[in-house]
TORKOL-897007 format. One record per residue (C-alpha): x, y negated, z; residue in three letters. Coordinates in steps of 0.1 Angstrom, whole numbers, padded with zeros to 4 digits, always signed. Each point is the difference from the previous one (the first is absolute). Layout:
BEGIN
XYZALA;...
***
This chain:
BEGIN
+0184-0043-0077MET;+0003+0004+0039ARG;-0019-0023+0024PRO;+0016-0026+0018ALA;+0013+0013+0037PRO;-0018-0030+0013ASP;-0034+0010-0015ASN;-0023+0001+0028ARG;-0032+0015-0020PHE;+0022+0031-0011ILE;+0008+0007+0034LYS;-0036-0002+0014ASP;-0014+0019-0028PHE;+0025+0027+0003ALA;-0009+0004+0036ALA;-0037-0001-0008PHE;+0004+0024-0030ALA;+0019+0027+0024ASP;-0030-0001+0026ARG;-0025+0004-0027VAL;+0020+0030-0014VAL;+0004+0018+0032ALA;-0037-0005+0008ALA;-0008+0012-0036GLY;+0021+0033+0007MET;-0019+0006+0031LEU;-0035-0005-0015ASN;+0011+0023-0028SER;+0006+0026+0025LEU;-0033-0004+0017SER;-0019-0002-0031GLN;+0017+0033-0012VAL;-0009+0019+0031LEU;-0036-0014+0001LEU;-0005+0009-0037LYS;+0012+0037+0003ILE;-0021+0007+0035ALA;-0032-0019-0009SER;-0033+0017-0016PRO;+0005+0005-0037GLY;+0031+0010-0022VAL;+0030-0023+0002PRO;+0011-0012-0031ASP;+0040-0004-0009PHE;+0016-0017-0029TYR;+0030+0018-0014GLN;+0030-0020+0012GLY;-0013-0017+0029ASN;+0014+0026+0027GLU;+0026-0031+0007LEU;-0007-0035+0004TRP;-0016-0017-0031ASP;+0009-0038-0001LEU;-0018-0009-0032SER;-0025-0027-0002LEU;-0026+0018-0020VAL;-0021+0031+0006ASP;+0022+0033-0006PRO;-0007+0022-0027ASP;+0013+0036-0015ASN;+0017-0016-0029ARG;+0031-0010+0014ARG;+0032+0024+0002PRO;+0004+0018+0031VAL;+0034+0010+0015ASP;-0009+0035+0011TYR;+0035+0010+0006THR;+0004-0026+0028ILE;-0033+0009+0014ARG;+0007+0039-0001GLN;+0034-0006+0018SER;-0015-0024+0027MET;-0028+0024+0009LEU;+0022+0030+0002ALA;+0023-0018+0025GLU;-0029-0012+0021ILE;-0016+0031+0001MET;+0030+0018+0010ARG;+0005-0022+0028GLU;-0036-0001+0011ALA;+0001+0037+0005ALA;+0026-0001+0028SER;-0002-0037+0012LYS;-0032-0020-0006PRO;+0007-0027+0027LEU;+0035-0007-0009ALA;-0010-0003-0037LEU;-0031-0022+0006SER;+0023-0023+0019LYS;+0026+0001-0026LYS;-0026-0007-0029LEU;-0020-0027+0020PHE;+0034-0020+0010GLU;+0009-0003-0037ARG;-0032+0000-0019PRO;+0012-0021-0032ASP;+0006+0031-0023ASP;-0035+0014+0007GLY;+0005+0033+0015ARG;-0020-0007+0026ILE;-0031-0003-0021LYS;+0010+0031-0016MET;+0003+0019+0034TYR;-0034-0013+0012VAL;-0014+0009-0032THR;+0012+0034-0002CYS;-0006+0010+0036ARG;-0033-0010+0000ALA;-0010+0015-0034LEU;+0015+0034+0009ARG;-0018+0002+0032TRP;-0033-0011-0017ARG;+0005+0027-0027ARG;+0006+0029+0029LYS;-0033-0012+0017HIS;-0018-0009-0032ALA;-0034+0013+0018GLN;+0002-0026+0026LEU;+0002-0029-0022PHE;-0024+0013-0027ARG;-0029+0007+0028GLU;+0012-0015+0031GLY;-0016-0029+0016ALA;+0014-0037-0002TYR;+0000-0017+0035VAL;+0009-0035+0005PRO;+0022-0009+0030LEU;+0004-0034+0018GLU;+0032-0014+0011GLY;-0001-0021+0034ALA;+0021-0023+0019GLY;+0027-0023-0011GLN;+0004+0010-0035ARG;-0031+0021-0005GLY;-0008-0022-0030HIS;+0033+0010-0017HIS;-0011+0035-0002LEU;-0020+0022-0024ILE;-0009+0036+0011ALA;-0024+0030-0007PHE;-0002+0037+0006ALA;-0007+0026-0025ARG;-0014+0033+0006GLY;-0022+0013+0029SER;+0006+0006+0036SER;+0016+0035-0009GLU;+0023-0014-0025HIS;+0010-0036-0005HIS;+0028-0024-0008VAL;+0001-0037+0013ILE;+0015-0024-0026ILE;+0012-0033+0012ALA;+0017-0032-0016ALA;+0009-0034+0006GLY;-0010-0031-0016ARG;+0004-0037+0000PHE;+0037+0002+0004PHE;+0013-0033-0005THR;-0013-0006+0036GLY;+0027+0023+0014PHE;+0032-0022-0003GLY;+0029+0017-0014ILE;-0007+0022-0025LEU;-0001+0030-0008PRO;+0015+0015+0032GLN;-0020-0023+0021GLY;-0031+0015-0011ALA;+0005+0035+0020ALA;+0014+0007+0034GLY;-0014-0006+0032GLU;+0003-0037+0002SER;-0020-0003-0032ALA;-0028+0021+0012TRP;-0002-0006+0041SER;-0034-0001+0015ASP;-0016+0011-0033THR;-0021+0032-0001PHE;-0021+0021-0022LEU;-0034+0014+0011SER;-0007+0035-0010VAL;-0036+0017+0006PRO;+0004+0027+0027PRO;-0011+0028-0020ASN;+0030-0007-0025LEU;+0026-0011+0025LEU;+0028+0027+0008GLN;+0026+0000+0026GLU;+0029+0001-0022ARG;+0006-0008-0037TYR;+0029+0002-0025VAL;+0009-0029-0021ASP;+0004+0015-0036LEU;+0030-0027-0009PHE;+0019+0003+0032THR;-0007+0032+0012GLY;-0004-0017+0035GLN;-0027+0013+0026THR;-0024-0027+0009VAL;-0020+0004+0032TYR;-0036-0013+0004ALA;-0006-0026+0030ASP;-0032+0016+0014CYS;+0004-0014+0038GLU;-0031-0020+0014ARG;-0019+0016-0033ASP;+0019-0023-0021ALA;-0001+0026-0029GLN;+0025-0022-0021GLN;+0035+0003-0016LEU;+0028-0026+0008CYS;+0010-0017-0030MET;+0034-0008+0014SER;+0006+0039-0003GLU;-0016+0006-0029VAL;+0016-0027-0021PHE;+0034+0006+0017ALA;+0017+0003-0029HIS;-0020-0007-0032MET;-0032-0023-0002PRO;-0018+0031-0014VAL;-0008+0033+0014SER;-0018+0031-0009MET;-0008+0020+0033LEU;-0006+0034-0002ILE;-0014+0020+0031PRO;+0030+0022+0015LEU;-0020+0031-0006ASP;-0003-0008-0037ASP;+0034-0011-0004ALA;
***
């Protein structure tokens, strides 16, 4: 049975649902990155490499389509090896199939495995956001002054207007900064997901990163000092 064309509730609910779904996808990206980089062992359920829209806790008893996941992952990693920026843009602009979540998960886990000692023994240093949308930012550093990585993720996405693309870019994060201790801040970083270089703003002893540059393409970032990239 189809709803009547003049059913205003359905129209309003559909618009609300689209907004909630978009914010949920962005929250999921942030949660995945924070889980991978935080102290401790990240825990994953089989089959949750893509979006999970169930209303109950996931478990390992459900059948998992490994074939489609293997195919997606192979394609993603093939493109990531040569064109990470183009790939991240494409996946973020079309997030419905969940490949953007798989991409963030895979890239972050592989970097963590390659630098296992940094995550196993490195310090956890919380970082503070400042400026117009500083409270929309969660960030911390892992490691030491010799070797470290900076993790940044957005939150409270419903305040960004049109989602999900409205949650990234210069207009979304203008006049928003991430303060980094002088002993950690490097002049240049490489974003793990886009491959783009991010420059620190050290003018007037500010010791900070501009989030309009960090989140230029996605509202999650794993910043690696250029010398360690």
